[in-house]
ROKE-724525 format. One line per field, with one value per residue: x, y, z of N, C-alpha, C in turn; residue number from 1. Coordinates in steps of 0.001 Angstrom, whole numbers. Layout:
npx X|...
npy Y|...
npz Z|...
capx X|...
capy Y|...
capz Z|...
cpx X|...
cpy Y|...
cpz Z|...
num NUM|...
//
This chain:
npx 4391|2435|2207|-284|-2|2274|4803|7493|9890|9062|8790|8883|8580|10035|9208|10675|12592|15698|18291|20507|19558|18794|21606|22293|21351|19927|21472|24100|25228|23687|21310|18258|17784|18486|21704|21563|18834|17401|14853|12794|13597|11778|10728|12078|12820|11695|10867|9233|6974|4174|2154|-495|-2167|296|2510|4178|7157|7664|11349|12331|14451|12898|12163|13059|11613|9484|7097|6164|6080|3833|1056|2018|1084|-1548|-2961|-2794|-1207|197|1963|5483|6750|7224|4818|2537|907|-2222|-2437|-4569|-5741|-8336|-9779|-11883|-13286|-12871|-12367|-12810|-10003|-8377|-6426|-7255|-7100|-4525|-1726|-1830|-3155|-3533|-1750|-1779|-1359|-1400|-4937|-7314|-8305|-10823|-11127|-8427|-9572|-11388|-11034|-9330|-11523|-12412|-11042|-8891|-7332|-6770|-4535|-3443|-1259|-1771|-5113|-6311|-6439|-7683|-10053|-13482|-13152|-15948|-17695|-19382|-18445|-19869|-20353|-18340|-17250|-19208|-19382|-16926|-18426|-20576|-18970|-18533|-19970|-22606|-26390|-27945|-29717|-30087|-28443|-25570|-25782|-25640|-23721|-20961|-21654|-20824|-18064|-16427|-17659|-15619|-13453|-12396|-13702|-16705|-20096|-22492|-20501|-20706|-22209|-20484|-18396|-14690|-13799|-13515|-12774|-9702|-6877|-5413|-7937|-8917|-6512|-8366|-11051|-10260|-8992|-11144|-13012|-11033|-11018|-13807|-14646|-13976|-11025|-8565|-5822|-4143|-3161|209|623|3197|1264|1885|2577|3741|1598|424|2935|1557|-352|360|660|-1563|-3202|-1098|-1505|-4233|-4293|-2498|-4364|-6791|-5110|-4660|-7212|-9170|-7468|-5891|-3451|-782|1225|3774|4005|7138|8899|10031|11872|10736|7791|8250|9317|7104|5217|5903|6566|8644|10857|11636|14052|14387|16677|16790|15321|15197|15367|17893|17969|15728|14242|13881|12777|12956|16784|16677|16727|18991|20695|22083|23375|23731|25154|23821|21204|22675|22979|20529|19470|22152|20736|18779|18318
npy 16300|16655|14910|12690|12163|13331|12453|13478|13442|11246|10076|6685|6230|3423|2937|4735|6657|7680|11205|10273|9102|8577|9200|6971|4493|2736|2283|2412|1377|-1111|-1253|-1207|-817|1271|1674|3090|3154|1007|2250|1303|2708|2508|4143|6471|9381|9328|9789|10221|10759|9828|9318|9411|6478|4985|2125|1520|468|-984|-2757|-4187|-6003|-8255|-6473|-3975|-1906|-1300|-2545|-672|1724|1472|1525|3321|5573|4336|5925|3298|3933|6470|8852|9544|11847|14132|14823|14297|14283|15639|15329|18415|16966|15636|17115|16962|15462|15540|18979|19625|19858|20990|24169|27400|27771|26762|23862|21668|19705|20330|18823|16291|14424|16172|15789|15578|12238|11205|12941|11636|8787|9541|10195|7942|5908|6461|7720|4993|1901|-675|-4535|-6970|-9093|-11151|-12141|-12280|-10373|-7889|-9177|-9911|-13070|-15367|-13213|-13106|-13315|-11256|-9606|-9009|-7158|-5238|-4004|-2238|-490|530|1691|3915|5538|4175|2718|1125|-1827|-3149|-1734|-1923|-5156|-5608|-4760|-5876|-8213|-7870|-6762|-8906|-10501|-9267|-9736|-12634|-15073|-16547|-15513|-17166|-18112|-15712|-15379|-17422|-17152|-15759|-17926|-20299|-20743|-20758|-20238|-17767|-16904|-15682|-13680|-11967|-11642|-9364|-7678|-6808|-5770|-3790|-2838|-1760|1015|2781|3597|5854|4943|2778|537|-2153|-5175|-6968|-9560|-11408|-13189|-16788|-17500|-20188|-20687|-20905|-19771|-17122|-15789|-16185|-13882|-11279|-10694|-10059|-8008|-6734|-6259|-4213|-2414|-1141|-595|1016|2674|2968|4416|3291|1255|-1061|-2994|-5386|-8339|-9743|-9571|-10298|-9764|-7165|-6242|-6920|-5139|-2671|638|2610|1804|2296|365|-138|-11|-495|1009|3229|4941|3583|3909|4945|4977|4082|930|-1270|-75|-372|-1967|-3521|-2340|-1854|514|881|-1101|-2500|-2844|-4435|-6497|-8206|-8383|-10016|-12297|-13070|-13897
npz -15435|-12652|-8702|-8110|-5237|-2772|-929|1722|4543|5524|8813|11896|14618|16857|20588|23283|22412|21375|21115|19772|18041|14965|14513|14740|13724|10972|7273|7253|9860|9147|11255|12514|15407|18014|19684|22089|23224|22388|21035|17688|14514|12355|10111|9081|7088|4523|1981|-1815|-4201|-6097|-8650|-10460|-11734|-11519|-10722|-7834|-7379|-3329|-2283|-455|2734|5603|7678|7299|6393|5217|5073|7330|6729|4620|5935|7671|5248|5244|7177|9940|11371|13837|12692|13123|12391|9512|5978|4449|1140|-895|-4654|-6265|-7972|-6515|-5303|-6047|-4480|-2281|-971|501|2579|821|645|-690|-4088|-3599|-5153|-3466|-739|2718|4952|4949|7424|10195|9934|11481|13534|12446|9833|8726|8845|6540|4829|3991|3249|2323|-1082|-510|-967|696|583|2276|3303|4774|4500|6632|8479|6308|5814|6952|8556|9235|7414|4850|1500|-476|2112|2849|1311|1306|3403|3081|1526|3149|4499|2717|1741|719|488|312|-221|-1903|-4163|-2557|-2975|-5610|-6980|-5604|-6062|-9042|-8112|-7566|-9596|-11961|-10489|-10852|-8720|-8294|-8922|-7899|-5495|-3790|-1003|48|3466|3059|4656|3369|1182|-1059|-422|-3063|-3532|-1753|-1291|-3884|-3368|-1083|-2596|-4308|-2710|-1264|-3861|-3859|-3308|-5300|-5625|-5562|-5417|-4778|-2117|-2470|270|-103|-1297|-2670|-1348|250|-1723|-4194|-6917|-9855|-8572|-7778|-10275|-12205|-9754|-9844|-12986|-12644|-10655|-12823|-14552|-13309|-12421|-15259|-15667|-12944|-13314|-11545|-9356|-7751|-4409|-4631|-2567|-1705|-1115|-2721|-6580|-8746|-9029|-8460|-10488|-12893|-12043|-11971|-12883|-11162|-8623|-4915|-3228|-143|3236|6723|7667|5764|2662|837|-2924|-5509|-8431|-12110|-12513|-14371|-14936|-11651|-11962|-13402|-13549|-10681|-7993|-5217|-3079|-1138|-3054|-4671|-3202|-2563|-5377|-6531|-5152|-6001|-8118
capx 3262|2295|2147|-1263|734|3801|5660|8404|10811|7822|8984|8299|10004|8873|10038|10946|14050|16874|18992|20733|18788|19036|22945|22943|20647|20529|21792|25498|24860|22896|20114|16988|17332|18791|22095|21958|18361|16944|13975|13361|13590|10799|10929|13261|13186|11318|10573|8642|6027|3442|2140|-1824|-1731|1319|2320|5829|7662|8945|11246|13387|14728|12287|12670|13263|10243|8552|5123|6069|5154|2235|715|1834|9|-2651|-3089|-2654|163|684|4141|6506|7171|7138|4123|1632|278|-2903|-2901|-6112|-7465|-8750|-9816|-13391|-14096|-12153|-12220|-12176|-8557|-7107|-6733|-7821|-5861|-3373|-2121|-1555|-4102|-2891|-746|-2443|-1066|-2338|-5808|-7771|-8486|-12553|-10912|-8648|-10879|-12597|-9195|-9110|-12718|-12946|-9314|-7749|-8053|-5496|-4538|-2461|-235|-2739|-6338|-7599|-5804|-8319|-11566|-13913|-13248|-16645|-18746|-19297|-17623|-20940|-21079|-17130|-17796|-20726|-19190|-16549|-19130|-21072|-18266|-18104|-21626|-24118|-27325|-28712|-28807|-29778|-26861|-24259|-25537|-25169|-21582|-20385|-21571|-20115|-16307|-16276|-17021|-14273|-11846|-12379|-14300|-17944|-21081|-22618|-20418|-21130|-22850|-20025|-17637|-14268|-12797|-14285|-11871|-8427|-4926|-5329|-9481|-8712|-6348|-8694|-11663|-9471|-8506|-12344|-13125|-10122|-11921|-15600|-14729|-13420|-9668|-7317|-4754|-3924|-1989|-434|1460|2879|-127|1569|4264|2459|726|1096|3062|612|-1995|720|525|-3353|-3321|-545|-1812|-5905|-3579|-2333|-5101|-6847|-4636|-5210|-9396|-9885|-6534|-5312|-1929|81|2505|3592|4911|7383|10681|9985|11857|9944|6195|8390|9244|6191|3971|6297|7835|9296|11111|12725|15152|15436|16654|16838|14280|15746|15211|19127|18212|15361|14471|12350|12439|14384|17796|17618|16731|19910|22517|22284|24318|23725|26050|22267|20493|23418|23016|19440|19678|22003|20068|17599|19031
capy 15812|16223|13711|12677|11979|13632|12184|13454|13168|10086|8858|6575|5175|3003|3309|6302|7497|9619|12086|9713|7791|8385|9058|5300|3887|3172|1182|2094|575|-2116|-1970|-241|-856|2108|819|3465|4015|255|2469|937|3649|1384|3920|7600|10482|8509|10698|9636|10903|8980|9130|8803|5302|4366|986|2314|-499|-1297|-4189|-4354|-7484|-8547|-5469|-2630|-881|-1026|-2628|422|3033|1236|2032|5413|6289|4394|5983|2965|3859|7700|9524|10341|13130|14289|15259|13554|16209|15888|16891|18821|16548|14196|18032|17448|14151|15955|19785|20716|19553|22137|25595|28078|28484|25588|22908|20796|20040|20755|17914|14905|13934|17581|16152|14320|11169|11467|13201|11107|8036|10016|9640|6261|5022|7687|7896|4618|910|-1487|-5526|-7299|-10453|-11976|-12047|-12295|-8818|-7258|-9686|-10809|-15133|-15913|-13283|-13779|-11839|-10034|-8463|-8227|-6105|-4348|-3498|-801|677|1257|2962|4819|6262|3137|2531|722|-3635|-3714|-1765|-2632|-6790|-5913|-4119|-6561|-9139|-7455|-7109|-10041|-10933|-8883|-10625|-14226|-15235|-16824|-14807|-17764|-18264|-14774|-15551|-18362|-17001|-16540|-19287|-21647|-20043|-21404|-18428|-17117|-16930|-14902|-12434|-11893|-11315|-9295|-6697|-6491|-5131|-2400|-1501|-855|2654|2936|4279|6709|4699|1374|-649|-4016|-5498|-8875|-9521|-13103|-14093|-18133|-18794|-21441|-19625|-20927|-18431|-16252|-15002|-15263|-13438|-10923|-10663|-9648|-6097|-5707|-6193|-3632|-1147|-140|-1013|1560|4169|2842|4598|1776|1400|-2429|-3823|-6780|-9042|-10379|-8749|-10876|-8986|-5240|-5916|-7440|-4480|-1563|1580|2884|721|1900|468|-197|-830|-526|1975|4058|3944|3355|3536|5105|4542|3290|-19|-1294|839|-616|-4358|-4678|-1976|-1521|1228|1075|-2482|-3464|-2920|-5088|-7922|-7173|-8691|-11410|-13081|-12892|-14170
capz -14237|-11552|-8805|-6996|-3223|-2671|219|2743|5497|7249|10049|12176|15874|18469|21458|23600|21620|22588|20355|19065|17552|13366|13763|15644|12887|9281|6233|7377|10493|9554|12235|12646|16336|18392|21037|23260|23820|22600|20374|16568|13905|11663|9366|9077|6223|4034|1690|-2659|-4592|-6176|-9941|-11177|-13370|-12323|-10022|-7352|-5840|-2562|-1532|1009|3519|6682|9320|6041|6770|3580|5412|7867|5500|3669|7860|7810|4393|4758|8643|10091|12170|13690|11760|14201|11426|7686|5595|2758|59|-2107|-5981|-6076|-8789|-5885|-4812|-6127|-3471|-368|-1584|2280|2666|34|786|-1563|-4619|-3247|-6052|-3193|-131|3787|5601|5522|8582|10714|9700|12779|13054|11118|8921|8038|8885|4988|3110|4073|3170|221|-1466|-716|-796|693|135|2501|2874|5505|4660|7913|7985|5275|5385|8597|7534|9079|7535|3150|1039|-679|3515|3162|423|1415|5238|3215|601|3901|5526|2063|2318|269|1781|-481|405|-3595|-4925|-2743|-3494|-6695|-6424|-4828|-7865|-9962|-8494|-7499|-11215|-11472|-9673|-10920|-8304|-9102|-8461|-7517|-3872|-2856|-290|1219|3880|3225|5340|3186|271|-922|-701|-3750|-3483|-768|-1869|-5129|-2955|-1086|-4339|-5134|-1477|-1989|-4961|-3912|-2932|-6920|-4870|-5785|-4509|-3861|-1606|-2131|1031|-135|-1226|-3449|-973|501|-2888|-5476|-8270|-10706|-8667|-7707|-11471|-12113|-9038|-10603|-14209|-11954|-10635|-13356|-15711|-13064|-12463|-16034|-15826|-12532|-13913|-9614|-8737|-6088|-4357|-4341|-2148|-1612|-1079|-4264|-7198|-9922|-8610|-8719|-12688|-13319|-11970|-10834|-13320|-10284|-7687|-4111|-2419|1365|3963|7886|7468|4667|1303|242|-4042|-5852|-9727|-12681|-11671|-15018|-14050|-10217|-10833|-14096|-13026|-9377|-7772|-4560|-2688|-539|-3814|-5778|-2762|-2964|-6650|-6575|-4377|-6902|-9693
cpx 3905|2296|964|-828|2553|3982|6657|8430|9313|8675|8549|8968|8917|10182|9878|11504|14822|17258|19505|21086|18717|19861|23121|22362|21219|20832|22917|26197|25114|21729|19063|16963|18966|20340|21254|20290|17417|14668|14144|13169|12910|11131|11222|13833|12569|10798|9939|7722|5377|2671|257|-1311|-818|1440|4381|6451|7931|9786|12576|13280|12962|12961|12976|13217|9563|7270|5471|5301|4225|1757|436|764|-1193|-3929|-3286|-2311|-135|2643|4026|6646|7050|5286|3930|1039|-351|-2691|-4389|-6912|-8094|-9625|-11961|-14739|-14157|-11848|-11837|-10770|-7502|-7713|-6923|-6594|-4433|-3280|-2397|-2381|-2474|-2064|-1753|-2467|-1416|-3309|-5935|-8492|-9617|-12604|-9609|-8761|-11938|-12062|-9219|-10212|-13158|-11430|-8321|-8730|-6024|-5685|-3510|-2226|-1364|-4244|-6860|-7481|-7121|-10342|-12316|-13851|-14796|-18219|-18006|-19106|-18525|-20880|-19955|-17335|-18592|-20274|-18053|-17758|-20451|-19577|-17854|-19377|-22823|-24484|-28362|-28833|-28714|-28389|-26017|-23943|-25444|-23518|-20872|-20227|-21108|-18233|-15903|-15924|-15599|-12858|-11285|-13061|-16498|-18403|-21614|-21817|-19982|-21382|-21899|-18628|-16228|-13096|-12896|-13691|-10322|-7409|-5277|-6965|-9484|-8540|-7492|-10028|-11352|-9522|-10077|-12680|-12556|-10665|-13279|-15731|-14137|-12788|-9532|-6185|-4893|-3239|-1874|840|1429|1672|661|2446|2737|1472|1683|1894|2024|-543|-1373|775|-673|-3547|-2435|-906|-3086|-5642|-3483|-3161|-6210|-6580|-5172|-6534|-9558|-8275|-6813|-3745|-1161|763|2337|5006|6305|9170|10993|10435|10834|8728|7141|8206|8222|4825|4573|7013|8550|9494|11981|13082|14510|15576|16918|16011|14803|15635|17104|18705|16517|15679|13443|13449|13288|15919|18402|17860|18752|21508|22933|23593|24565|24427|24783|21503|21214|22902|21705|19382|20309|21486|18993|17611|18720
cpy 16204|15922|13804|12828|12252|13441|12740|13809|12216|9616|8436|6222|4817|2834|4504|7173|8077|10441|11797|8741|7132|8586|7172|4847|4167|1849|1134|1273|-768|-2413|-665|179|615|1579|1261|3869|2137|587|1624|2568|3288|2068|5374|8451|10037|9860|9781|10468|9563|9223|8572|7595|4518|3804|1970|1393|-114|-2333|-3537|-6082|-7844|-7039|-3970|-1801|-506|-1280|-1257|1207|2059|1152|2906|6432|5934|4551|4966|3563|5832|8130|10051|12039|13401|15125|14215|14838|15225|15754|17354|18191|15520|15987|17911|15914|15122|17160|20249|20433|20842|23498|26494|28453|27045|23938|21683|20763|20803|18918|17383|14192|14662|16887|15356|14076|10787|11446|11947|9394|8145|9294|8421|5797|5718|7099|6435|2775|130|-3635|-5858|-8713|-11749|-11763|-11683|-10511|-7411|-7656|-10253|-12579|-15291|-14964|-13440|-12782|-10974|-9101|-8117|-6674|-4817|-3386|-2692|-28|958|2712|3681|5638|5447|3191|1295|-698|-3611|-3489|-2466|-4040|-6382|-5071|-4895|-7796|-8529|-7019|-8939|-11135|-11074|-9408|-11788|-15132|-15382|-16320|-15930|-18174|-16436|-15002|-16222|-17082|-17066|-17260|-20305|-21103|-20379|-19349|-17652|-16327|-15739|-13470|-11546|-11090|-9697|-7053|-7129|-6011|-4360|-1375|-471|-140|3275|4228|4646|5900|3694|461|-1608|-4086|-7053|-10000|-11213|-13954|-15345|-19075|-19290|-20228|-19771|-19366|-17273|-15191|-14688|-13943|-11166|-10327|-10160|-8238|-5755|-5425|-4595|-2535|-535|551|-259|2717|4467|3509|3351|1802|-477|-2502|-4491|-7232|-9569|-10217|-9259|-9580|-7649|-5063|-5748|-6158|-3101|-880|1443|2036|1805|1141|497|-629|-64|737|3475|4102|4651|3893|3556|5245|3931|1615|-1456|-1201|61|-2423|-5081|-3130|-1032|-624|1020|-290|-2501|-3823|-4126|-6956|-8300|-9105|-10308|-12446|-12992|-14156|-16026
cpz -13334|-10494|-7557|-5568|-3537|-982|705|3601|6172|7818|10946|13551|16553|19183|22215|22641|22808|21255|19604|18579|15409|13408|13785|14498|11332|8335|6753|8371|10749|10370|12454|14161|17155|19730|21705|23787|23813|21162|18734|15843|12647|10519|9498|7519|5044|2463|-592|-3486|-5507|-7344|-9713|-12616|-12805|-10258|-9479|-6435|-4697|-2144|-479|1797|4813|7781|8257|6054|6225|4455|7003|7637|5027|4804|7442|7222|4751|6232|9534|12294|12888|13198|12833|13676|10220|7152|4082|2469|-973|-3557|-5603|-7020|-7611|-5047|-4478|-5450|-2152|-1115|-169|2347|1622|445|-790|-3007|-4836|-4321|-4861|-2031|1077|3825|6136|7351|10076|11136|11069|12381|12391|9999|8188|7549|6334|4371|2765|3467|1709|-932|-1823|-185|-56|649|1242|2722|4297|5173|5667|8101|7194|5514|7150|7583|8014|7894|5748|2557|15|999|3205|2240|476|2720|4469|2138|1661|4424|4250|1797|1384|1932|1206|-1034|-824|-4566|-4516|-3410|-5010|-7061|-6356|-5530|-8237|-9309|-8295|-8906|-11785|-11386|-9133|-9813|-8711|-7883|-7637|-5744|-3079|-1257|1163|2283|3416|4110|4661|1513|201|-837|-1192|-3909|-2875|-522|-2398|-4332|-1392|-1781|-4611|-3583|-1601|-3041|-4360|-3891|-4339|-6189|-5630|-5827|-3840|-3620|-1621|-1456|915|-467|-2415|-2767|222|-562|-3955|-6416|-8959|-10412|-8139|-9341|-11767|-11071|-9312|-12405|-13679|-11846|-11910|-14605|-14974|-12801|-13977|-16382|-14649|-12706|-12032|-9398|-7779|-6147|-2923|-3495|-1954|-2246|-2284|-5913|-8316|-9728|-8838|-9912|-13361|-13567|-11786|-12375|-12680|-8885|-6233|-3423|-309|2563|5862|8200|6839|2879|1030|-1477|-4691|-7711|-11295|-12328|-12782|-14824|-13086|-10663|-12176|-13701|-11185|-8855|-6363|-3423|-2266|-1652|-4653|-5187|-3199|-3610|-7335|-6400|-4656|-8180|-9393
num 1|2|3|4|5|6|7|8|9|10|11|12|13|14|15|16|17|18|19|20|21|22|23|24|25|26|27|28|29|30|31|32|33|34|35|36|37|38|39|40|41|42|43|44|45|46|47|48|49|50|51|52|53|54|55|56|57|58|59|60|61|62|63|64|65|66|67|68|69|70|71|72|73|74|75|76|77|78|79|80|81|82|83|84|85|86|87|88|89|90|91|92|93|94|95|96|97|98|99|100|101|102|103|104|105|106|107|108|109|110|111|112|113|114|115|116|117|118|119|120|121|122|123|124|125|126|127|128|129|130|131|132|133|134|135|136|137|138|139|140|141|142|143|144|145|146|147|148|149|150|151|152|153|154|155|156|157|158|159|160|161|162|163|164|165|166|167|168|169|170|171|172|173|174|175|176|177|178|179|180|181|182|183|184|185|186|187|188|189|190|191|192|193|194|195|196|197|198|199|200|201|202|203|204|205|206|207|208|209|210|211|212|213|214|215|216|217|218|219|220|221|222|223|224|225|226|227|228|229|230|231|232|233|234|235|236|237|238|239|240|241|242|243|244|245|246|247|248|249|250|251|252|253|254|255|256|257|258|259|260|261|262|263|264|265|266|267|268|269|270|271|272|273|274|275|276|277|278|279|280|281|282|283|284|285|286|287|288|289
//
């Protein structure tokens, strides 16, 4: 089976950097801060495949690089190096990024800002840990969804309103509250509005960045159950970032473990959690038993 998205050698450094950054940082040094120049190696040489209708988990402590990885893939930050390629199954939507007779697209990182925005608005959705990053809190919930639909090329107001109502209903937001702004909602409802907004353009890939952090346990369970059902309904490929191994276990078939900007272990989620091989993964699993 071919990967929907293929990532190779993705890297991001904050700061001017020096020739010794890569060798002086990483899990073996227990830091991503270069002692020679003070640059931060937020991600270094990260490679993975994400398959259609698969949920891939990314776990690690704060500062491990997992959220940076999401922002690089979502084109919010410029990568310092690497390749991101889409499989030809996306050709119907964006045929212009595929060379003739090629199975994979050109490196998406080499495209213009306009082309990246088009890919993001057409193929991707994202749900942030902090709803204020993903929603305009003073605009109605329906208006938040309509804003994303406009970016995806929708223009008919009536159709956008019907689509917004449909998505809010699917994410368990009463349609009667469609004209209320998210600032009037609870944290769990705000996350569900974010999910509805992220699904409005029928994305192929959905990024979830610590979506249950700060929510009550009962609310977490409802949000996770909703995400799992929506993945099957929309045939989504998902990258799930979390420090909570329970979330990863519930949602993800495969998992990557990150520390100090590097991937230290990757494999089937059950294997990672039941028989971790890397010392850091063992400590991570033991800490949540």
